[in-house]
N, C-alpha and C positions, 0 to 999 in steps of 0.2 A: 373809406371813403375816396376816392379818386378826386384832385381839384379837377373842376370844369370851368369851362368860360362861365360866367354870372349869367348870361342869357338863359341858360338851359335851367330850366324848373323843375328843382327834384322832386316836384310833388308830382308829374306826371310822367309815368313809365314810358310813354312813348315819345314824349319829348326827349327822355335822357338816352334812349334808344336811338334815335335821331342823330341829335348830338354825337354819341359815342361810336357809330357806326354808318353814318353817311356824310353827314357834312363836314367837307373840304376833303373828301376822299376822291380822287379822279375816277369817275365815268365815263365810260365810253357806250355804254348800251343804251341801244335810239329808243327805245319805247323809255326809259326811263328819264333821257335827256327830253323828249317831248314832254312827257307828265310835269316834268320839272320845272319848264319854261313855262306850261299852261299854269302850274300851279302858283307859282311865284307871280302871275299876271293876276290870278285871282285874289292874291294878298292885299291888293293895292287897297290902301286905306283899313285896313285890319292887321290884327296879329299875325305872325307865321303859326303860333299854336293853335289859332282858330281853323286855321288850313289844314295843318296837320293832322288835327282831330279830325278831318271830315275827309281825310285820304283814301280812305278804302271804300266809302262812299261814292267818291269820286271815279274810282278805277271801277267801279260798278256802272256808274252812270254814264262812263263815257267810254263804254265797251272795251277797258282794258288798255286805253289811249291805243287802240287802234285808229291810223291817222285816215286809211281810208274808209272804214267805215265812218269816223267823224265827219270826214270830207263832204260825205253825201248827206248830212242831217238835212231834214226838211222842218216844215212848219211844225207837225205833229210831235217830232222829236224834242223841237225846242221847247213848245209849249209843257211835255213830259219833263224835260230839266227843270224847266220854271217852277214847276211843281213838287218839285223832289227835295224836301227840308234837310237832306244829307248832303248835298251843296250849299254855296253859296248863289241864291238865285237872284242871280243880278243879269238883267236883259245884256247889257254891254259886254260882260263877262264869260257869258253863255255863246254869244256871237263870236268872240275874239277866240275862243278853243274851236271853233269850227271855220273861220278864217284863216288861223294859225295850221289848222290842220292842211287845209290848200297851199298854203304858202310853205309847210313842212314838206310835201309832195314836190312840189317844184324845187326846192333847194336839194332833197334828195336827187333828183334828177340831173340837177346841175353839178353838185359837190359831193355827191355819196351820201349827206344826211348829214346831221347838226353835229356829229363826236366829228369828221374829219373837217366841217367848217369850223368849227368852234378852237381845236385844238391846234389850227396851224399857226392863230393868233398868240399862242405863247410856246411857238416850237413844240408841241408835243408834251411840254413839262409845267407842271403846275410853277404858280409862283408862290414861294415860302413867304410869308411876310413873316414879323417877329414884333406884335404890338405887345406893349406891356397892360394895356386897358381895355377895354372894349370902347372907352371914348377915343382911343388913338385912330382905331377904325374907321378908314372912308366911307360914307354911303354911295361913292360913285367916283370912279377914276377917268382920266383920259383915253382908256383902254376900253370900258365900258362904255364911254359915250360914243365912241367909233364902232363898235358892235351893235351898239344900240341903234344908231342910225343907219347901218347895213341892212340890219333885220327891218326898221321900219320900211328902209327902201324896196325892200323883198316881198313887202304887205303884213308882216307881222303885227299882232295888237299888244298893246299892253306890255310893250319891251321897252318902256323910258331906262335912261342910265341907271337909275337907283334899282331898278327890277332886275335889270342885268347884272349888274354889280352882285347882289342878293344870289341870282340865279351861279353866278361864276361861283361865288362860296360853295353855296349846296354841289354841287357839280363838283368840284374839287380842282376847278383852273386857277385856284386860288384857295390856300391854306390859311386862314384867319384866323386859325385857334388861337387864345393868347399865350404868351411865353409860358405862363404857369401850369398852364391848362395839359391834362396827360396825354390830349389829343394833338398836342403842337407839332412834334415831331415830323417830320417827312409822311405823308400816307400813301399807300398803297390804292392802286386801283378797286373795284369792286368786281 
């Protein structure tokens, strides 16, 4: 069995697959970038494993993260989402996904999307860290502070610096696999 980061729950195959195949892998797919931004926000106050276990339900409930559709959600759709046990039924988080869809569409007009916008912050190349222990890894950085501030100014919600750093890890802008993890070596995009 390969050595993994200590946070990867070996009892959850979905979590292991996420660790092994997604986390820290550079992503440029706009739908996935938008999805992960919203899912990281949905995680606030919860464990990532809880959100990950609901990801398929989120995809279904939020029209496979089609920002155009989500931006047009009205009261009836919000009520439907808040009644859906497959997602986290938090009014602020549901409202944030709709607000984020609208902000995303504006960002897409201005910059081409989350991919072009985000990857300019790291000159198109992931930051490759070399943490020995999970406890060495920061919860946020000056870069996540900057991105968080800018996304907030652009109207995005649930984009605090800690959420943005987790997002940067999830989409591979940062490779924070610990040095003894088999996924530590620089990773290629999906």
